[in-house]
C-alpha positions as CSV (number, residue, x, y, z in Angstrom):
1,M,33.8,35.6,-34.4
2,A,32.9,33.0,-36.8
3,V,30.1,33.1,-39.1
4,D,27.0,30.2,-38.6
5,W,27.0,29.0,-41.9
6,I,25.5,25.8,-41.3
7,G,22.9,27.9,-39.5
8,F,22.7,30.1,-42.9
9,G,22.6,26.6,-45.2
10,Y,19.8,25.5,-42.8
11,A,18.0,28.5,-43.2
12,A,18.0,28.8,-46.7
13,L,16.8,25.0,-47.6
14,V,13.5,25.8,-44.8
15,T,13.1,29.1,-47.3
16,S,13.3,27.0,-50.6
17,G,11.3,24.6,-49.4
18,G,8.4,27.0,-48.8
19,V,8.8,29.0,-52.4
20,I,9.1,25.5,-53.6
21,G,6.3,23.8,-52.4
22,Y,4.5,27.5,-53.9
23,A,5.8,26.9,-57.1
24,K,4.5,23.0,-57.5
25,A,1.4,23.4,-56.1
26,G,0.4,26.9,-55.5
27,S,0.7,26.3,-51.5
28,V,0.5,29.8,-49.9
29,P,0.9,28.1,-46.8
30,S,4.0,26.4,-47.6
31,L,4.9,29.8,-49.0
32,A,4.4,31.6,-45.7
33,A,5.7,28.9,-43.6
34,G,9.1,28.6,-45.6
35,L,9.8,32.4,-45.5
36,L,8.6,32.4,-41.4
37,F,10.8,29.4,-40.3
38,G,13.7,30.2,-43.3
39,S,13.2,33.8,-41.5
40,L,13.7,32.4,-38.0
41,A,16.2,30.3,-38.8
42,G,18.4,33.3,-40.3
43,L,18.1,35.4,-37.0
44,G,19.4,32.1,-34.8
45,A,22.1,31.6,-37.2
46,Y,22.9,35.5,-37.6
47,Q,22.9,35.5,-33.5
48,L,25.0,32.1,-33.1
49,S,27.5,33.5,-35.0
50,Q,27.6,37.0,-33.0
51,N,27.4,34.8,-29.8
52,P,28.3,31.0,-29.9
53,S,26.2,30.5,-26.4
54,N,23.1,32.2,-28.0
55,V,21.3,29.6,-29.5
56,W,17.6,29.3,-28.5
57,I,16.1,30.8,-31.0
58,S,17.7,27.9,-33.8
59,L,17.1,25.4,-31.3
60,I,13.4,26.6,-30.8
61,T,12.9,26.8,-34.5
62,S,14.9,23.1,-35.5
63,G,13.1,21.5,-32.9
64,T,9.7,23.3,-34.3
65,L,10.1,22.2,-37.5
66,T,11.7,18.7,-36.2
67,A,7.9,18.2,-34.8
68,I,6.3,19.2,-37.3
69,M,7.5,18.2,-40.1
70,G,7.8,14.7,-38.5
71,T,4.6,14.2,-37.9
72,R,3.9,15.5,-41.3
73,F,6.0,12.5,-42.1
74,Y,4.6,10.0,-39.8
75,N,1.5,9.9,-41.2
76,S,2.2,10.8,-45.1
77,G,5.0,8.5,-45.1
78,K,6.7,10.5,-47.8
79,F,10.4,11.1,-47.6
80,M,9.8,14.8,-49.9
81,P,9.6,17.1,-48.1
82,A,8.2,16.5,-44.6
83,G,10.8,13.8,-44.1
84,L,14.0,15.6,-45.8
85,I,13.3,18.7,-43.4
86,A,12.5,16.7,-40.3
87,G,15.8,14.8,-40.6
88,V,18.2,17.8,-41.3
89,S,16.1,19.7,-38.4
90,L,17.3,17.0,-35.8
91,L,20.8,16.7,-37.1
92,M,20.3,21.2,-36.3
93,V,18.9,20.3,-32.9
94,G,21.4,17.3,-31.9
95,R,24.1,20.3,-33.3
96,L,22.7,22.8,-30.7
97,A,22.5,20.4,-27.9
98,M,26.1,20.2,-28.4
99,K,27.1,23.3,-28.5
100,M,24.9,24.0,-25.3
101,V,27.3,21.2,-23.8
102,E,30.1,22.1,-24.9
103,K,32.7,25.0,-22.7
104,P,33.4,28.5,-24.1
105,H,37.2,29.0,-25.4
106,E,39.2,30.4,-23.0
107,K,40.8,34.1,-24.4
């Protein structure tokens, strides 16, 4: 059983983004969103580690962050933090879509 290190790294990035937003600007919504979405991404990575075909929580979390942060990046034009999170989330959506297409290995 392989651990989804990429998924856990993504969860840590999202969580740390919320914490940094709170530390720099005192933004409680950034902290709450970072903790919520980071926790959901961590749960999704854990589920992927247990069952490689269980991508739904990770896919919904990264898809939602792609849409939200992509819109914020489009409206503000600022790469940090919206563009970074939107880009990484889009990569996660692509990675998870590839996992859905792959055929499971025979045991």
